[in-house]
C-alpha positions as CSV (number, residue, x, y, z in Angstrom):
1,M,-30.6,9.9,-54.2
2,I,-28.9,11.7,-56.9
3,S,-30.0,14.3,-59.4
4,G,-28.9,15.1,-62.9
5,W,-28.2,18.3,-64.4
6,L,-26.9,17.6,-67.5
7,C,-29.0,19.3,-68.4
8,L,-27.3,20.3,-68.4
9,R,-27.2,18.8,-71.8
10,R,-25.6,20.3,-71.7
11,S,-27.2,19.8,-69.7
12,G,-26.4,18.1,-67.8
13,A,-26.6,20.5,-67.8
14,L,-26.0,20.8,-67.9
15,S,-27.5,20.2,-65.5
16,L,-27.4,18.8,-64.5
17,L,-27.8,15.4,-62.0
18,I,-30.1,12.6,-61.7
19,V,-31.7,9.5,-60.5
20,A,-34.4,7.6,-62.0
21,G,-38.0,6.7,-62.1
22,L,-40.1,3.8,-63.0
23,S,-38.7,0.3,-62.8
24,M,-38.3,-1.4,-66.2
25,T,-37.4,-4.7,-67.8
26,I,-34.2,-4.5,-69.7
27,H,-33.3,-6.9,-72.4
28,S,-29.6,-6.7,-73.3
29,S,-26.5,-8.3,-74.5
30,Q,-23.5,-8.3,-72.2
31,A,-20.2,-6.4,-72.6
32,Q,-17.5,-8.1,-70.7
33,S,-14.7,-6.6,-68.7
34,E,-12.1,-8.7,-66.8
35,T,-14.4,-9.3,-63.8
36,C,-17.6,-7.4,-64.5
37,S,-20.2,-7.2,-67.2
38,L,-22.5,-4.4,-68.2
39,P,-25.6,-4.7,-70.4
40,S,-25.3,-2.8,-73.7
41,Q,-29.0,-2.1,-74.0
42,H,-30.9,0.2,-71.7
43,A,-34.5,0.9,-72.2
44,G,-34.1,-0.2,-75.8
45,V,-31.1,2.1,-76.5
46,T,-27.7,0.5,-77.2
47,F,-24.6,2.0,-75.7
48,P,-20.9,1.2,-76.4
49,V,-20.2,-0.2,-72.9
50,E,-17.4,-2.3,-74.2
51,Q,-15.4,0.9,-74.4
52,V,-15.8,1.6,-70.6
53,E,-12.5,0.9,-68.7
54,A,-12.6,-2.2,-66.6
55,H,-12.4,-0.5,-63.2
56,W,-15.4,1.7,-64.1
57,A,-17.3,-1.2,-65.5
58,C,-17.3,-2.8,-62.1
59,R,-18.4,0.3,-60.3
60,L,-21.2,0.8,-62.8
61,Q,-22.3,-2.8,-62.7
62,A,-22.7,-2.7,-59.0
63,I,-25.4,-0.1,-59.5
64,V,-27.0,-1.2,-62.8
65,G,-27.1,-4.8,-61.6
66,N,-28.6,-4.0,-58.2
67,Y,-30.5,-0.7,-58.6
68,T,-33.1,0.7,-56.3
69,T,-34.9,2.6,-59.1
70,A,-34.4,2.9,-62.9
71,G,-36.1,5.1,-65.5
72,K,-36.0,6.8,-68.8
73,V,-36.6,10.4,-69.9
74,G,-36.9,11.4,-73.5
75,P,-36.2,11.8,-76.2
76,I,-36.5,15.5,-75.5
77,R,-35.6,18.2,-78.1
78,T,-33.4,21.1,-77.3
79,D,-33.1,23.9,-79.9
80,L,-29.3,24.1,-80.0
81,P,-26.8,23.1,-82.7
82,E,-24.7,20.0,-81.9
83,S,-21.5,21.9,-81.4
84,L,-22.9,24.3,-78.8
85,Y,-24.9,21.6,-77.1
86,R,-21.9,19.5,-76.6
87,N,-19.8,22.4,-75.4
88,L,-22.3,23.3,-72.8
89,L,-22.3,19.7,-71.6
90,D,-18.6,20.1,-71.2
91,R,-19.0,23.3,-69.2
92,P,-21.6,22.7,-66.4
93,P,-20.3,25.7,-64.4
94,L,-20.9,28.0,-67.3
95,A,-24.4,26.6,-68.0
96,A,-25.3,26.8,-64.3
97,A,-24.0,30.4,-64.0
98,L,-26.0,31.5,-67.1
99,I,-29.1,29.8,-65.8
100,N,-28.8,31.7,-62.5
101,R,-28.0,35.1,-64.0
102,L,-30.9,34.8,-66.4
103,D,-33.3,33.8,-63.5
104,L,-34.0,30.5,-65.1
105,G,-33.1,28.4,-62.0
106,L,-30.9,28.1,-59.0
107,Y,-28.3,25.6,-60.3
108,K,-24.7,25.7,-59.1
109,S,-21.7,23.8,-60.4
110,E,-18.0,23.7,-59.9
111,A,-15.2,21.8,-61.7
112,R,-13.5,19.2,-59.4
113,G,-11.1,17.7,-61.9
114,P,-11.1,16.4,-65.5
115,G,-14.6,15.5,-66.4
116,R,-15.6,15.8,-62.8
117,F,-18.1,18.4,-61.4
118,W,-20.0,19.2,-58.2
119,G,-23.5,20.4,-58.7
120,H,-26.6,21.6,-56.7
121,D,-30.0,22.1,-58.2
122,G,-31.2,24.6,-55.6
123,E,-34.0,22.2,-54.5
124,G,-32.2,19.9,-52.1
125,T,-30.2,17.7,-54.5
126,E,-26.4,17.8,-54.8
127,G,-23.5,15.6,-55.7
128,I,-20.5,14.8,-57.8
129,V,-20.8,13.9,-61.5
130,Q,-18.0,12.0,-63.2
131,L,-17.9,11.6,-66.9
132,V,-16.9,7.9,-67.5
133,Y,-17.2,7.7,-71.3
134,Q,-18.1,9.9,-74.2
135,D,-18.2,9.8,-78.0
136,R,-20.2,11.9,-80.5
137,T,-23.6,10.4,-79.7
138,S,-23.2,8.8,-76.2
139,R,-22.1,9.7,-72.7
140,I,-22.0,7.7,-69.6
141,Y,-21.9,9.3,-66.1
142,Y,-21.3,8.1,-62.6
143,L,-22.9,10.1,-59.8
144,E,-22.7,10.2,-56.0
145,G,-25.0,12.5,-54.1
146,S,-27.7,13.3,-51.6
147,H,-31.2,14.6,-51.5
148,D,-33.2,16.4,-48.8
149,S,-36.9,17.3,-49.1
150,R,-40.0,17.5,-46.9
151,L,-41.6,14.5,-48.5
152,L,-38.6,12.1,-48.4
153,P,-36.1,11.3,-45.7
154,H,-32.5,12.4,-46.2
155,M,-31.0,10.0,-48.7
156,T,-27.6,9.4,-50.2
157,G,-26.8,7.1,-53.0
158,K,-25.1,6.5,-56.3
159,A,-26.4,6.6,-59.9
160,V,-25.4,5.8,-63.4
161,V,-26.8,7.9,-66.3
162,F,-26.7,6.9,-69.9
163,L,-27.2,9.8,-72.3
164,R,-27.9,9.4,-76.1
165,M,-27.8,12.5,-78.3
166,N,-29.0,12.8,-81.9
167,Q,-28.8,15.8,-84.2
168,V,-32.0,16.6,-86.0
169,K,-33.3,19.3,-88.4
170,E,-36.3,21.4,-87.5
171,A,-39.0,22.2,-90.1
172,N,-37.5,25.7,-90.3
173,G,-34.1,24.2,-91.2
174,M,-32.5,25.0,-87.8
175,E,-30.4,22.4,-86.1
176,A,-31.6,20.9,-82.8
177,M,-30.7,17.9,-80.5
178,D,-32.8,15.1,-79.2
179,S,-31.7,13.6,-75.9
180,T,-32.6,10.4,-74.2
181,M,-31.5,9.6,-70.6
182,V,-31.6,6.3,-68.9
183,S,-30.7,6.3,-65.2
184,Y,-30.2,3.8,-62.4
185,T,-30.1,4.7,-58.8
186,K,-28.9,2.7,-55.8
187,L,-29.6,4.1,-52.3
188,D,-26.9,3.7,-49.7
189,N,-29.3,3.2,-46.8
190,R,-30.2,-0.5,-46.7
191,I,-33.3,0.1,-44.6
192,L,-34.6,2.7,-47.2
193,S,-33.6,0.3,-50.0
194,G,-35.7,-2.4,-48.3
195,L,-38.7,-0.1,-48.4
196,V,-38.3,0.5,-52.1
197,S,-41.7,-0.8,-52.9
198,L,-43.2,2.0,-50.8
199,L,-40.7,4.7,-51.7
200,R,-40.4,4.0,-55.5
201,P,-43.4,6.1,-56.5
202,L,-42.0,9.1,-54.5
203,I,-38.4,8.6,-55.5
204,G,-39.2,7.8,-59.1
205,G,-41.5,10.8,-59.5
206,T,-39.0,13.1,-57.9
207,V,-36.2,12.0,-60.2
208,T,-38.2,12.1,-63.3
209,R,-39.3,15.6,-62.6
210,K,-35.7,16.7,-61.9
211,L,-34.5,15.1,-65.2
212,G,-37.3,16.8,-67.1
213,K,-36.8,20.1,-65.4
214,G,-33.1,20.1,-66.1
215,V,-33.6,19.6,-69.8
216,E,-36.5,22.1,-69.9
217,T,-34.2,24.7,-68.2
218,V,-31.5,24.2,-70.7
219,N,-34.0,24.5,-73.5
220,R,-35.2,27.9,-72.1
221,L,-31.6,29.0,-72.1
222,S,-31.3,28.0,-75.7
223,H,-34.3,30.2,-76.6
224,L,-32.8,33.2,-74.9
225,M,-29.5,32.6,-76.7
226,R,-31.3,32.6,-80.1
227,Q,-33.7,35.5,-79.3
228,H,-31.7,37.7,-77.0
229,P,-28.0,37.1,-77.5
230,D,-27.1,40.6,-76.3
231,R,-28.8,39.9,-73.0
232,V,-27.1,36.6,-72.5
233,L,-23.7,38.1,-73.2
234,F,-24.4,41.1,-70.9
235,E,-25.3,38.8,-68.0
236,A,-22.1,36.8,-68.6
237,M,-20.0,40.0,-68.5
238,D,-21.9,41.7,-65.7
239,P,-19.5,42.1,-62.7
240,P,-18.3,39.8,-61.4
241,A,-17.8,38.6,-65.0
242,L,-17.5,34.9,-65.8
243,P,-14.0,33.6,-66.5
244,D,-12.3,35.0,-69.7
245,D,-12.3,31.7,-71.6
246,D,-16.1,31.2,-70.9
247,V,-16.9,34.7,-72.1
248,A,-14.7,34.2,-75.2
249,F,-16.5,30.9,-75.9
250,L,-19.9,32.5,-75.4
251,K,-19.2,35.4,-77.7
252,H,-18.1,33.1,-80.5
253,A,-21.1,30.8,-79.9
254,L,-23.6,33.6,-79.9
255,E,-22.1,35.3,-83.0
256,N,-22.5,32.0,-85.0
257,L,-25.8,30.9,-83.6
258,P,-28.8,31.3,-86.0
259,H,-31.4,33.5,-84.3
260,S,-35.1,32.8,-84.1
261,S,-37.9,35.3,-83.8
262,S,-40.2,33.0,-82.0
263,A,-39.8,30.4,-79.2
264,T,-41.1,26.9,-79.2
265,P,-41.4,25.0,-76.0
266,S,-39.3,22.0,-75.3
267,R,-41.1,18.8,-76.2
268,T,-40.8,15.1,-75.8
269,I,-40.5,13.4,-79.2
270,S,-42.2,10.1,-79.8
271,P,-39.6,7.4,-80.6
């Protein structure tokens, strides 16, 4: 199984990684590649799958068309302006490092190439996340990873995560982002896949919790950035300091981030 950090919206971030929950019926039109087709609608959200390169369309279709579990999380609101939110999504190692240094979680992340990152959520889930497509409001990720826990056997698998982002204005006038994630997971082990009717409640519940926790963690990070920017910058520069470009980015972001005197918990927004 695979987990999502993206939370990391920035996660992803983050955060962070992911596989999904409850099975769902998906009504969709089809986007055609040379040999494969992907549905454009997922849990009622339309994605520009026609922009996905043909070789990726085939890899994604193998999961989406034959998933073990599928699920949706969100929309969930994160109190960050769009530019900072998107930049954190592009910098999973920075988001993970800040989360660790601020004692918000045990995430780890490393860059493994353009748009490609390794991540670990500190709770038995790790894997590689590859950004397949992005525009201002949508991202599509391909994941390969594994999960170990006391409740579930060791599992490996692949996942596809569709992320939709929408900028909103809070009642106080501050910018925020609503995120919706739709994920499909396919287990590698055929025996476990054959037991999906028994495992789905455990797998789906685990994945849904991880997705929600990843976004919640990023939201807690956003509150600290608004309320205690000096503390966030101190942790980034505390030896061993984060890379110079990350520190420079963080300084600029914190200087231009409107600060709030009170925190509001992350929340799921009714569609």
